[in-house]
N, C-alpha and C positions, 0 to 999 in steps of 0.2 A: 452583467456587472451589478454589484449592489447599489441600491438607491439610497442616498442620504436625505432624510426628512429633516428639514429645519423647522422646528416648532417654536413659534414665539410665545404661545400660551399652551401650557400642558394641562388639559382638562381631561377628566376621567372619561367623558363621553367620546372625546376624539380618540383617545388611546384604545377604547373598546372598539370603535369603528375601524381603526387601522388593523387591529388584531383580526376582526371579522373579515376584512378585505384580504388579508394575507392568507387566512384559512381558505377563503373561496378561491383565490388564485392558485393555491397549492392543489386544491381539488380539481382544478381545470388543467393541471399539468404545468402551469407557469411557475410553480414554486421552485423548480430546478434552477431558475435564474439567480436565486438568492445565495447560492454557494460562492464563497469568497475566492476560491482558487483561480489561478490564471489559465485561460485557454492556451494551449501549446500550438506552435506552428513551426514550419520549416523555414529557415533562413540560411540559404546556401547549404553548407555541409553540417549545420547545427540545428538541433531542436532548441527553440527559445521560448521564453514566457512573454507576457504582455509588455514587460519592460526591456525586451530584447536581450535578456540575460540567458546564458546557456543553461539548459536543463539536461542532465544525464540521467536517464531512467534506469535505475538499478532495481530489478524486480524479482518477483517470485511467481512461478506458475502454479496455479491451483488445479493441477492435473488430478484425475481420478475422482472428481466431484460430479460434474455434469456428464462426464464421459469416462467410463472405466476402460483402461487398456489392460489386457490380460496380465502382463508381468507386474503391474501395480497391485493387482488383486492377490496374486500368489506367484512368487518367484519360481521359475521352472515349470509352471503349469503347462501341460501339453495341449490344453484346449480340447476342442471337439472337431474332428475332421481336419485337423491341422490348423485351425483358426483359434486365436486367443483374443476374441473380440468381446465387447460388452454383450452382444447378442448370444455368443456361446456361453457366457457366464449365466445369462438368463436361462439358456437352454439346459444348462446343468441343473438349475433349480427346478425347471419343469420336469426333467428326467427323474429328479428325486421325489416327485409326487406333489409339488406345490402347484396350486391353481394360478390362473392368470391374476386373479384378484389378490392372492397372497403375495405373489412376486411384485406386483405394483405397489402394494402396501409396504413391503420391505424397502423398495427403492425410494418411496416417499420419505420414509424414516431415515434412510441412508443419507439422502440429500439434506434433510433437516439437521443431521448430526455431524456430517463430515467437515463442513466449514461453517463456523459461526464467528461472531464478533471477537471472542478471545483469540481466535487464530489470527485475524487481521491485526489485533493489538500486538500480538507477539511478533509478527513479521515486521511491523513498524518499529517495535522496540529494538530490533536488530539493525536498523538503519536503512531499510529499503524504502523507496519512495513510490513504488507502484506494484501492482499485481496484474498478471495476465490471466484472464478467465476463459479457459477452453470450453466451448459450447458444442452441444450436439443439436443438429437441426431438428431432431424429432421432439425436443423439449419446447419448440415453438409451435408444435401441433397441439390440438386439443386432446384431452384424454381419449376420446372415442377414436380420433384419427390415429393416435399412437397405438391403440389396441389393434388396428389392422396390421401395422408393421410388426407388432409382437406376434401376431398370428402367423406371419411369414416365418419368423424365427421358430415358433413352435411347430410349424409344418402343417397347419390347418388351412392356410391360404397360400396360393401360388404367388411367386414374385411378380409375374406378369399381371395378375389381378391387382396387386398393390400399386404398380405403376399406372395402371388404368384408373384406379381410384384416385391417386394423386392428381392425374390429369383432369379428372372430373372436378375435383375440388378447386383446382387452379382455374379452370375455365368458368366455374360458377362463382368465383371470387369468395371462396370459403376457406382460404388459407390466411393465417396471421391477421384475422380481423377482430379478435376478441382478446385484448391484453390480459384480462382477468383470468382467462382460461389457459394462458401460456405459462408453463412452469419456468421456462427460461427467463421470462420477464421478472418473475419473482426473485430468481437467483441473482439476476443483474442488479435489480433495485436494492436488494439487501447488500450486495457487495459494494455498490456505490456508496451507500450510507455508512457502512463499516469502514470503508477506505477513507472517505472524507473526514470522518471523526479522527482519523490518524494522519491527516495531511498526506494521503497517498492517492496517486492516480490509478485508473483502471484501464486496461487494454482489453477490448472485446474481441475474442478470437473464434471464428467459425472453424472449429477444429475438425468436426465431422460434417462435411458438406453433403447435400442430397446426392445420392447416387454413387458416392465414393470418388474422391478426387485422385486416386492412385491405386496401385496394386497392393499397397500395404494395408491389409484388412484391419489390423490392430488399431491404427490411429483414426480410421474413419468409420469403424464399426460397419464395414461394408457388407451388403447382401450380395452384390455382384461387383467385382473390381472394375475400376475405371469407367463405370457407366455414366458418371457425370459428363464425360467427354463424348460418350456414344449416343446419349439420348438428350435431345435439346430441352425436353420438359424439365430436366433437373437444373439446367442453366436458367430457365425461365423462373423456376421456383426460387432459386438462390437470388436472382435479381429482385424479385418481389420481397424476399426476406430482408435484404439490405435496404430497400426502399422503406419498409416498415420500421426498421431499426432507426434509420436516419430521421424519419418523421417524428419519432418519439424522443430521440436523444440529441437532436441537432444543437440545442442550446445548453447542453449539459457539459460544463467545463470539468467535471470530475473525470470524464473520459479523456484519456490521453490520445488514443487512436483506435481505429478499427483495423483488425487483421482480417482481410477480406476472405482469404481461403488458406487454411493451414496446409503446408507441405504437399503441394502437387508432386507426384512422383511417377516416373515411368510414363509420362504423357508423351505420345508419339511426336508432337510438334510443339515447340515453344510458342509458335504463332497462335495456336489454340488458346494457350494460357493468356497471351497478350490480349487477344480479342475479348475474352471474358472479362479480364481486368478493365479494359477500356470501357466496356459496357457498365460494369459495376461502379467505376469511378464516376461516369456521367450520371448514373442513377442517383448516387449519393449527393452529388453536387446539385442535381435538379431539385432536391428537397431543401436547398439552401443550407446544407450541412458542409461546413469547412473543416471538420476534424482532420487530423493527420490520417492518412491511409497507408497501411503497411502492406507492401507487396511481397509475396513469397514466390521464388522462382522454382523451376523444375528441379528434380533431384533432391526432394525434401528441403526445399527452401534455399537453394544455393546457386542455381544456374540461371543467369540473366541474359544470355545471348538472345538478341532480337527483342529484348524487353527493357532497353535503356530508357532513361527519362525522355529523351528526345522523340521516342517512338509513340508517346502518348499525346493526344491533342489537348488534354486537360490535365496538366502535370504539376499544378501547384499543390503544395503540402503533401507530397509523396515521401515516404520513407522506405528504404530498401532493407530487406531482412537477411539475416544469416542465422542458420542453425548449426552451431559448432559442437560437434561430438568427435571423439577420437577413439579409435579402436584398431584392432588387427586389420591391416589392409587399407586403412584410411587414417593413419596416424597424423596428428597435428601437433606441431610445437607451438608455443605461445610467444615466440619472439615477435616484437612489435614491427620488425621489418621482414618477416618471413613471407614468401610468396609461393604460389603454385596453382596449377589447375587452369590457367588462362586468366585474362584480365576481368572477365565477367563471372568468375567462379568465386563466390564470397565465403571463403572458409578461413584462409590465412589472414592474419591481421594486416600485414603489409599490403596485400592485394586489396583489402577493404579500404585502406587509407587512400590508395591510388584511385580506386573506383569512385569514391565519393568526390574526389577532386575533379576527375574527368567528367562526371555526370552532375556535379553541383547538387548533391543530395545527402541528407543524413543517412546513416546506417545504424540499425539496432539489431543486436543479437537476441532474437526472440526466444531461443532455447539454447541452453548449454548446461553441461553437468555430466552425470553418470560416469564419473571417473575417480581418480585418486584424489586424496586431500590436497596434495601438492599441485596437481594439474589444475584442479578447479580454482584453487587460490591464485595461482599464477595467471590463469585466464581472466579472473575477475579484476585483479590489479592492473594487468597489462592493457586490457581493453579500456579501462577507465583512464589510464595514463595517456591514451591518445584520443580521448573524448568519444568513445563508443560505449553506449550503455548496453546492458545485458539483462537477461531474465533466467534465473536458475530453474532447471527442470529436475525434480519437481518438489513440491512442498511435503507431501506425505505419500508413503506407500507401505504396504504390508510386508513384514519380514520379522523373523525372530532374532535378528542380529543387526549390527551397524551396517548401514548402506549409504548410497550417495544422495538419497533424498534428504531434505532438511530435517524431517521427523519420520519416525517409523511407528507403525501400528502393529502391535503384537497379535499373533494368531489367537483364535481360529481364523481360517480363511473363508471367504464367501462361498467358494466353490466346493468346500468340504461338506456342505449340506445344511438342511434346515435346522438341525439340532444346535448349531453354533451361532445362528444368525442374531439371536438376542445379545450374545456376548460381543459379536462384531459391532453392533450398534452402540455398545458401551465403549469398546476399545477405540473407535474412531473419533471419539470426542476429544477435544483439545487437552483436557485435564489428564487424559490417560495415554496420550502419545508421548514418545520418548525422543528427545533431541539426539540426532546423530552427530558424529564428529564434523559433518559438513557445516554445522552452524558456525564453528570457528573458522572454517576455510573460506566461506563466502560472505559472511555478514559484513556489510559496509562499515559499520562502526567498530568492528574488530580488526579491520584491515586498512584503516586510514583512507577509505574511499569517500570521495566528495560528490554528492549529487548535484550541487549547485555551485560550479566552480567560479562563477562571476560574482558570488555573494548574493545571488537571488534567493527566491524562496517559492514555496507552493503557491503563495499569494501574489507572486510576480513582483515583489518589492525587495530592495536591498536592506541592509541592516538599519540604516537611518536615513530620514529624508534630509534634503538640503537645509542647512542652517544648524544642524546638530552634528556632534562628532564623538566618536568613541574615544575614551581616554580623557574625557573632560568632566569636570565637576559641575553639577547644576543644583540650583534651588528650583523646585518644581511646585507650582502653585495652581490652585483651581481658579478658572475664570469666573466661577459662580460667586465666590466670596473673597477671592484673593488670598486665602489662607494657604500656608505652606504644608507640603507633605512632610511628615515627620514620624519618628518612632517615639511612642509615648514614654515619658519620664527618663529620657536618655538611656533606655534599657539596652543591654547587649545580649540578653538571653534569647534562645530560640523561642518562637511563639509570641514574642512581644507584639502588642497591637501597633498597627500603622494607622495614623489619624491625621487630622489637619490641625494646625496651630498658627498663631500670629508669628510672622517672620521675625527671627532674632539672629539669624546667621550662625546658629550653633551647629556643631557637627552632626547632630541627630536630624538636622533639616537639610543636609547636603548629601547628594547622591551621585555616584560614579556610574557611567555607562560603559559596560564591558561587552565586547563582541562575543556573542554565543554561537555564531555561525548560522547559515541558512536563512538570513534575513532577520535574526532576532538578537536582542541584547539582554544582559542581566542588568538590573537596577540595584546597585549595591550601596548600602548606607555607609557613610564615611565614619561614623562613630563606632559601629559594631562590626563592620565589614561583613554583614549578613545581607542576604538577598531578599528583595521583594518577592512574596510568595503567596499562593492561595491556600487557605486553611483546608485541610482534608487529605490530599488535594482534591477539590471538588470541581465539577463542571456545572454546578447548579447556579442559577441566577440568585444573587443575594449572599453568596458565600463571602466571608470576610477575608481581608488581606492582613498578613502579618509578616514578620521577618523570620528567616531560617538560614542556618548555615548552608553553604553551597552544596547543591545536589545536581546530578545530571538528570533532571526531570523537567518536563514541559511546563509545570506549574511555576517555574522560576524564569521562564523565557518569555520575553515581551517584544511585541512589534510596535514601533512608534510611527504613526502615520500623520502626515501634515493634513490639517483641515483647510488650508489655503487662506486662513485669516490670521496667521501668526500663532494659532494654537495647534495642539496636537492631541490625538487620541492615543491611548496606551492600551494595547490589546494583548490579552494573555494567550499564549500558544495552546495551552491545554484546553481551554474552554471556548476560545474565540470571542470572549466577552471583554468589555471595557472596564478600566479602572474608574470608579464612580464614588462620589461622596454620598454617604448614606442620607436618604431623605432630603437631598438637595440642601443640606444644612449649611449655614454660614458661621456656625459656632465653633469655638475652639473645642477640641476633643472629639469632634464628629468622626466616626469610624469610616474606614475605606472598605469597599466591597466590590464585587464584580457584577455587572449587569449587561444586558443586551444594549448595544450602542444605538442611541436614537438621536444623537447630536445635541443633547441638552448641555447647558453650561457647566453642570457639575461633572460632565464627562470630557470637558475640554481643558487642556493643561498648558500652562505657560512655563517655558524653560529659561531661567536666568543663569548665564554662565558665571561660575565662581572661580574659574581657573583650570589650567591643565594639571592633571594628576597622573601619577604613575598608574599603570594598569593594576587593578585590584589583584591581590596575591592569589595564586592558584596553587593548590597543593601539588599537583602533578600535571604533566603534559596531557593534551587531549588523547594521544595514543595510549598513554598509560591508564587514563581514566576509563577508556573503552574496554579495558581488560576485565572489568567487573560488570557482570550482567545479572541484575536482580529482576526476576519475573516469576510469578506475579509479585506485586508489591503489597498485597494483602495476604496475610498468612494466618493459619489457625494454630496448630500444635507444632509445626515443623517449619523452620526457615531453610530455604534452599536457594543457592545462587551459583553462578558459573564464574570461575576466574581463570583467565588464560595467561599463564606465566611466561615471561620471556626466558626465565631461568629457574632452576630449582631454588626454593627459598622457604623460609618459615614465615607464615602469616600470623598476625595477631588480630583476632576478630572480637569486636566489642559491640554491645547494644547499649545505647544511652537513652534514658527516658526523657520526657518533656521538661523535667526539672533539672536536667543536666547530670543525673546520677548514672554511673556505669552499673548496669544491672546484670550484665552477662559478659564474660570474657573467656576466650578459648584460643589456644595456639594450634596451628595446623601446618604440617609440612606438605608442600606441593612440588610436583615435578614440572619441568618445562612442558608447556602445552595446556590444554583445557582440562580443568578439574571441576567436577560438581561437588559442592560442599553442602552438607546438611547438618543442622543443629536443632535439637529439641528445645522448644520455647514454651512448652506446656505449662510451666510453673510461673510464667510471666503474666502480669495482669493485661487485659485488653487495653489498647491505647496506641498512641503515636510514638515511634522510636526512630532513632538514627542508627543506622548500621555503619560502623567504622571499621575499615580493613586496612591495617598497617602493612605496607608492602615494601619491597626493596626500592621502589621508585617513588614512594611517598604515601600519604594518607588518602584513601578513597572514602567518599561519603555517599550514602543513599538513605532515603527515608522509606519507612514501611509502617504498615498498620497491622497490629495483631487484633483480630476480631473473632469473636466466638458467639 
């Protein structure tokens, strides 16, 4: 939990000392405590935050990054010797004449390019609040240890020799001891940072367990099927791996849960799975780690006979998993009361509802997708309607046409040979990937899906603390000098400065609190009906605050938190920084900016109620507003955005500059469904603009920056 420092005297030397201390703590690994989000836990049948508010994790799987499954790499690829694993992908490159060093260099570049921060930014922009990171155990090995496994794939070292070598490393305590040499740790830490910047949680998934957790070679990159269950050394290694992960991340609230072993399949006995999970649970808890633990049953994560909650001796904070796919021979409808397969088979929604009641546990659908637009959309909406979160499989995969992944990567394919690998490394980058129709099917903000149904948030707080109310008009003043928050010169224009001034009770000093969902409010000026907003929008300390027309952007969303002394801090969602009077000034006209919260009086605000007002006017409903998806918000020569129309209609598209002048106007006919619209803006000057889209349901507004 964050620590509040109350400083009676702010001296430069003290501040420098605090900064040095924080740097030292971060270097020792304690810096992870500083993240503001709420730890999640199980409470009966729900996952809840620190304020006991329900959290529904609606996520995106990052498949194909740390572990390549053959069909992700090339649809219809026959593989080698009937196997379409990451190992056979590597073998195809070896067979094409590439050396060990060349293949490893390609894979390093591949991991560097496949998922980056813009990918997480995009996922968050679509309304998801978590990602699941499928991991391969071999990325926890050192490069020299991985090289031995690669030699088995290449055919120069026997499988038996590799198992013997693993055993030696285990007995000599040479596994998972050097975090700096473990590629998986780098991927995890990057993902955590990128996700936290977007207020998203991360699920760590051991997707490919040592020895192969089933007969499905593709998902586990197996060398020998089912050997996890046949050779105890693999279970010992997995146990040590989770001990290592727990020791490193036990205090990290950015992690929602650990998925202990992905999709055990065709395991002879459920008792075997139960006993391994019992051991892993006890090992994680022995490290003082209380993260949620996701259990996956036999049959690709669905069969929980003899694995009910009561069968585990240490059963706090357990979550039960379902992987929901539907195809020939195993069709699933998405009816919320559908049942089938027995009470412990978690595939049908009705069965899952009853299982969680009978066992007093939450259920999460860790994988679903790979189906039609309609099926995936129905699954997403119906699961959420009964409080069951889900995670779409998968974010990206290669193909030259629309597919069920969120994004597609154009050919060439990795297995087509060395000549195309340079282009592969370009095509996998976010800027070059192509959104599929799946985006409209499953994006929470395009389907009215709510991640925090109790009004909670990523930070574990509701919209407003006790004593304040949405729909009320307030005068807001700084504790530092008692001056009122106001818009300069009674201005109503976009970009007008927000400052402090002597209280006069005028409309430009009165502010409406409007619920923005997810624990945030808009702070709307009574005079202009424009929102408190960060210039830029910037995440930098010192960025100024101004007013701007309503936009569905985080720079206009604020969290108001009680300080316990009658004052409140006002925290911006985009930057996680506090509203702050510049230079701690007490003078009229002092500007507002954002800064890291340190508890100073110029960051503490008093709210004086001025009366109840009608909710500030909104151009359209939230559902209609979500139809417009602008990403990225910084453009060069071409403006591109998605609009999902409820019906065929004519749109009027306008760009308005910072002075309020309409500098671009176009009409565009769209059909029902999602349409990608593109407009050349090469003739417009660099600067900040408002995008206005006039639709049958009302006016939609977004802000964008043209930069060259």
